C-alpha positions in Angstrom: 21.4 10.9 27.5 18.6 12.8 29.3 19.3 16.4 30.1 17.4 18.5 32.7 18.0 22.2 33.1 17.7 23.2 36.8 16.9 26.8 35.8 16.4 28.2 39.3 19.9 27.0 40.2 21.6 27.7 36.9 22.7 24.0 36.7 22.2 21.1 34.2 21.6 17.5 35.3 22.6 14.8 32.9 21.2 11.3 33.3 22.1 8.0 31.6 21.0 4.4 32.3 23.4 1.7 31.0 22.4 -1.6 29.6 23.1 -3.4 32.9 20.7 -1.1 34.7 23.2 1.3 36.4 22.0 4.9 36.3 24.4 7.8 36.3 23.6 11.3 37.3 26.0 14.2 36.6 26.1 17.9 37.4 29.2 19.5 35.9 30.5 22.6 37.8 33.5 24.8 37.3 36.3 24.4 39.8 39.1 21.9 40.6 37.3 19.3 42.6 35.1 16.3 41.8 32.8 14.4 44.2 31.5 10.9 43.2 29.2 8.7 45.2 28.2 5.1 44.3 25.0 4.1 46.2 23.0 0.9 46.6 19.3 1.1 47.7 20.1 -1.2 50.6 20.4 -0.3 54.2 20.0 -1.6 57.7 16.2 -1.8 57.7 16.1 -4.5 55.0 16.6 -7.7 56.9 14.0 -10.0 55.4 13.8 -10.5 51.7 13.9 -13.2 48.9 17.5 -13.6 47.8 18.5 -13.7 44.2 17.9 -17.1 42.7 15.6 -18.3 45.6 11.9 -18.4 46.2 11.4 -18.0 49.9 11.8 -15.1 52.3 15.1 -15.2 54.3 15.9 -13.3 57.5 19.5 -12.1 57.9 21.1 -10.8 61.1 20.6 -7.1 62.1 23.6 -5.0 61.1 24.6 -7.0 58.1 24.3 -4.1 55.6 26.7 -2.1 57.7 29.0 -5.2 58.1 28.9 -5.6 54.3 30.0 -2.0 53.8 33.1 -2.7 55.9 33.9 -5.9 54.0 33.5 -4.3 50.5 36.4 -2.1 51.5 38.6 -5.1 52.1 40.2 -6.1 48.8 42.6 -9.0 48.1 45.4 -6.9 46.5 45.2 -3.2 47.6 43.5 -1.3 50.3 41.1 1.2 48.6 42.1 4.0 51.1 45.7 3.6 50.0 44.7 3.6 46.3 42.8 6.9 46.6 45.3 8.4 49.0 48.1 7.8 46.6 46.2 9.9 44.0 45.4 12.7 46.4 41.8 11.7 46.9 39.7 11.2 50.1 37.5 8.1 50.3 34.8 6.9 52.7 31.5 5.0 52.9 28.4 5.2 55.0 25.4 3.0 55.8 22.0 4.3 56.9 18.6 2.6 57.3 17.8 2.9 53.6 21.1 3.0 51.6 24.8 2.3 51.5 27.1 4.8 49.8 30.8 4.6 48.7 32.5 7.9 47.8 35.6 9.7 46.9 36.6 13.3 46.2 39.8 14.8 44.7 41.3 17.2 42.3 43.5 14.8 40.4 43.4 11.4 38.6 39.6 11.5 38.2 39.6 8.8 35.5 41.6 6.4 37.6 39.6 7.1 40.7 36.1 6.7 39.2 37.1 3.4 37.6 38.6 2.1 40.8 35.5 3.1 42.8 33.4 1.0 40.4 36.0 -1.8 40.4 36.4 -2.3 44.1 32.7 -2.0 45.0 31.9 -4.5 42.2 34.7 -7.0 43.3 33.7 -8.4 46.7 36.4 -10.4 48.6 35.0 -12.2 51.6 36.8 -15.0 53.5 35.9 -16.8 56.7 39.0 -15.2 58.3 38.4 -11.6 57.3 34.7 -11.9 58.3 35.7 -13.1 61.8 38.3 -10.4 62.1 35.7 -7.7 61.3 33.4 -8.9 64.1 35.9 -7.7 66.6 36.2 -4.3 64.9 32.5 -3.7 64.7 32.0 -4.9 68.3 34.3 -2.1 69.4 32.3 0.4 67.2 29.0 -0.8 68.8 30.5 -0.4 72.3 31.6 3.1 71.4 28.1 4.1 70.4 26.7 2.5 73.6 28.8 4.9 75.6 27.8 8.0 73.6 24.7 9.6 75.2 23.5 11.3 72.0 23.9 8.0 70.0 22.0 6.2 72.7 19.3 8.9 72.7 18.8 8.6 69.0 18.8 4.8 68.8 16.4 4.4 71.8 14.1 7.1 70.3 13.8 5.0 67.1 13.5 1.8 69.0 10.7 3.1 71.2 8.8 5.0 68.5 8.5 2.1 66.0 6.7 -1.1 66.9 7.4 -3.5 64.0 9.5 -1.7 61.4 13.2 -2.8 61.3 14.1 0.9 61.0 13.9 0.8 64.8 17.0 -1.3 65.0 20.6 0.1 65.3 22.3 0.4 61.9 25.4 -1.4 63.2 23.3 -4.2 64.8 24.1 -5.7 68.2 27.1 -7.7 69.4 24.9 -10.8 69.4 23.5 -10.2 65.9 26.8 -9.6 64.1 28.3 -12.7 65.8 25.9 -14.7 63.5 27.1 -13.2 60.2 28.9 -15.5 57.8 30.7 -15.1 54.6 27.9 -16.9 52.8 25.3 -14.4 54.2 27.4 -11.5 53.0 27.6 -12.9 49.5 23.8 -13.5 49.5 23.1 -9.8 50.5 25.7 -8.5 48.1 24.5 -10.4 45.0 20.9 -9.4 45.8 21.3 -5.7 46.5 24.6 -4.7 44.8 23.3 -5.5 41.3 23.8 -2.4 39.0 20.1 -2.1 38.5 19.7 -1.4 42.2 22.5 1.1 42.3 23.2 4.6 41.0 26.3 6.8 40.6 26.2 10.6 41.3 29.1 12.8 40.1 29.3 16.6 40.8 32.1 18.9 40.0 34.7 19.5 37.3 33.9 16.8 34.7 33.5 16.4 31.0 30.1 14.7 30.8 30.6 12.8 27.5 34.0 11.5 28.4 32.8 10.4 31.8 29.8 8.5 30.4 32.1 6.7 27.9 34.6 5.9 30.6 31.9 4.4 32.9 30.2 2.5 30.0 33.5 0.9 28.9 34.2 -0.1 32.5 30.8 -1.7 32.9 30.8 -3.5 29.5 33.9 -5.4 30.6 32.0 -7.0 33.5 29.4 -9.7 33.6 26.2 -9.2 35.6 23.2 -11.5 35.8 20.0 -10.1 34.3 18.3 -7.5 36.5 15.5 -8.7 38.7 12.7 -7.4 41.0 13.8 -7.4 44.6 11.1 -8.6 47.0 11.4 -7.3 50.6 9.0 -8.3 53.4 6.4 -5.6 53.9 5.8 -4.5 57.5 2.4 -3.4 58.9 3.5 -0.7 61.3 0.8 0.6 63.7 0.4 4.3 64.4 1.0 3.8 68.1 4.5 4.0 69.6 6.2 1.0 71.1 7.0 2.8 74.4 5.8 6.2 75.5 8.5 7.0 78.0 11.9 5.7 79.0 14.6 7.1 81.3 18.2 5.9 80.9 20.9 6.6 83.4 24.3 7.5 82.0 27.4 9.5 82.9 26.1 12.9 81.7 26.5 16.3 83.3 23.2 17.7 81.9 20.2 15.4 81.1 19.2 15.0 77.5 15.7 14.8 76.2 14.2 13.6 72.9 10.5 14.2 72.2 9.6 12.0 69.2 6.5 12.6 67.2 5.3 9.8 64.9 3.2 11.2 62.0 1.3 8.8 59.6 1.9 9.8 56.0 -1.1 8.0 54.6 -3.5 10.2 56.6 -2.4 13.3 54.7 -4.3 13.4 51.4 -4.1 15.5 48.3 -0.4 16.4 48.4 2.9 15.0 47.1 5.4 13.4 49.5 7.8 16.3 48.8 5.2 18.9 49.9 4.2 16.8 53.0 7.9 16.5 54.0 8.5 20.3 53.3 5.4 21.3 55.3 6.3 19.2 58.4 9.9 20.3 58.3 8.6 23.9 58.0 6.3 23.4 61.0 8.9 21.9 63.3 11.6 24.4 62.3 9.2 27.3 62.9 8.1 25.9 66.2 11.4 24.7 67.6 14.2 26.0 65.4 17.1 28.3 66.3 15.2 31.5 65.6 11.8 30.4 67.0 10.2 32.5 69.8 9.7 29.2 71.7 13.4 28.5 71.8 14.2 32.1 72.8 11.7 31.9 75.7 13.2 28.6 76.9 16.6 30.3 77.1 15.2 33.4 78.9 13.5 31.1 81.4 16.9 29.2 81.8 15.2 25.9 80.9 17.8 25.3 78.1 21.2 27.0 77.5 21.8 25.6 74.0 19.4 25.5 71.0 17.1 22.6 70.4 18.0 20.2 67.6 15.5 18.7 65.1 16.0 15.3 63.5 13.7 13.8 60.8 13.4 10.1 60.0 11.1 8.7 57.3 9.9 5.1 57.0 7.6 3.9 54.3 4.5 5.0 56.2 5.6 7.5 58.8 7.6 10.7 59.4 9.2 10.9 62.9 10.4 14.3 64.1 12.7 14.3 67.1 12.9 17.5 69.1 16.1 17.1 71.2 17.5 19.3 74.0 19.8 19.4 77.0 18.2 20.6 80.2 18.3 20.4 84.0 14.5 20.5 83.9 13.4 17.6 81.6 9.8 17.4 82.8 9.3 21.1 82.2 10.9 21.0 78.8 8.8 18.0 77.7 5.6 19.6 78.9 6.3 22.8 77.1 7.2 21.0 73.8 3.9 19.1 74.1 1.9 22.3 74.6 3.6 24.0 71.7 2.7 21.0 69.4 -1.0 21.6 70.2 -0.7 25.1 68.7 -0.8 23.8 65.2 -0.8 27.1 63.3 2.0 29.6 62.4 1.4 33.0 61.0 1.7 33.8 57.3 4.6 36.2 58.1 6.5 33.4 59.9 5.7 31.0 57.0 7.1 33.3 54.4 10.2 34.2 56.4 11.1 30.5 56.9 10.3 29.7 53.3 12.8 32.4 52.1 15.5 31.1 54.4 14.9 27.5 53.1 15.0 28.6 49.5 18.2 30.6 50.1 19.8 27.5 51.7 18.9 25.4 48.6 20.5 28.0 46.3 23.6 28.2 48.6 23.7 24.4 48.7 23.9 24.3 44.9 27.2 26.0 45.0 28.8 23.2 47.1 29.5 20.0 45.1 29.2 17.9 48.3 25.8 19.3 49.5 24.6 19.1 45.9 25.6 15.5 45.5 24.0 14.5 48.9 20.8 16.3 47.9 20.6 14.3 44.7 21.2 11.0 46.6 18.5 11.9 49.1 16.0 12.8 46.3 16.6 9.4 44.6 16.2 7.4 47.7 13.2 9.4 49.0 11.3 10.1 45.8 12.9 7.9 43.1 13.8 11.0 41.1 15.7 14.3 41.3 13.5 17.2 42.4 14.3 20.8 41.7 13.7 22.0 45.3 13.7 25.7 44.6 11.1 25.4 41.8 8.9 23.1 44.0 9.3 25.4 47.0 8.3 28.4 45.0 4.9 26.7 44.4 4.6 25.8 48.2 1.9 28.1 49.4 0.6 29.0 52.9 -2.7 27.4 52.0 -0.9 24.1 51.1 1.0 24.3 54.3 -2.1 24.9 56.5 -4.0 22.0 54.8 -1.1 19.6 55.4 -0.7 20.6 59.0 -4.4 20.4 59.6 -4.4 16.8 58.4 -1.3 15.8 60.3 -1.6 13.7 63.5 0.8 14.8 66.2 -0.6 12.8 69.1 1.6 9.7 68.9 4.6 10.6 71.0 7.5 8.7 72.5 9.9 10.3 75.0 13.5 9.3 75.9 15.5 10.9 78.7 19.2 10.4 79.3 19.5 11.3 83.0 22.4 11.6 85.4 23.5 8.5 87.2 
């Protein structure tokens, strides 16, 4: 078992890869609770790939990863929510563009719960009948998102910013796309992407590391899995331009909503790790448009906005997209001011150091929370393929590094979405 001391956080990370390829990451912490997540490196953006046992690329309907998440929760004998609930645990699942995660947390019956998490995720039960039933449920979910202005703003921002990359498509798909999903398609995606070698388990909280490893190993050795294989996914040549520079959508809103979406090519920034590039760009947008920024304070004083701006970040294989989102009765003015602020590429050393201290403090605070800690590990594994000790990395993040990255970054590719009053 590999052991990594996260000295800056006073924590120890344990890592073990089983013979079937499943990798387990554990951080024991004193307390009563345990949080476990079981993740496959498969999300909504993967819609064209070579299925296991085949030779040719196959395209599957948009939204199938999310649909699959729903169906994995449907078991022949017992409802997983009922199982966990009877043992005082909360359970859930989530699909994003790059992963699907199943999770539970609780203070009791950890051994039962962790084995059942593995068992139900690794025991798919799809029938023609339950697949058809699910289409109606997910259709209602899609319609609900369609009526939500912030969901609409987010989805349209991605759709208009990316040209070719499937990351631009809604995670849940469309009513038309999910209508084409069949039981056979679900099994194809499941057997391709839910192999243990494409999955990992993260456990944080009150656990005995050695007992937990033995428990999981015994569970996995009782099951048969085909030999691990290299998954081949269709690569997309995404251009730096945006698909649509401006779109105005009319909805039932009291105050118009604006998203200014900046598409930044990663490959144009040389000489720095992906972690440092991401940190520098986040630092830049947070300093410019964050809650404590002078820019935001001035917008409030001028009555252009009444609530703080929000900042979202999305990463594809080749690009970072930063969304600066606000509610305003003066959308044109807000958009122009954000564009002008983006052209002022530098921030002061004092501002840099202040934001860096806040960020490092948030990492340390996060390490005290088993949920935040678990999510951070999952994000690291999906983004970088390894667990990064953020505090240590950030301590080596200098103003010179920041300036060099921002100087190389291209902020000119912008897509704007406005949700306006009907």
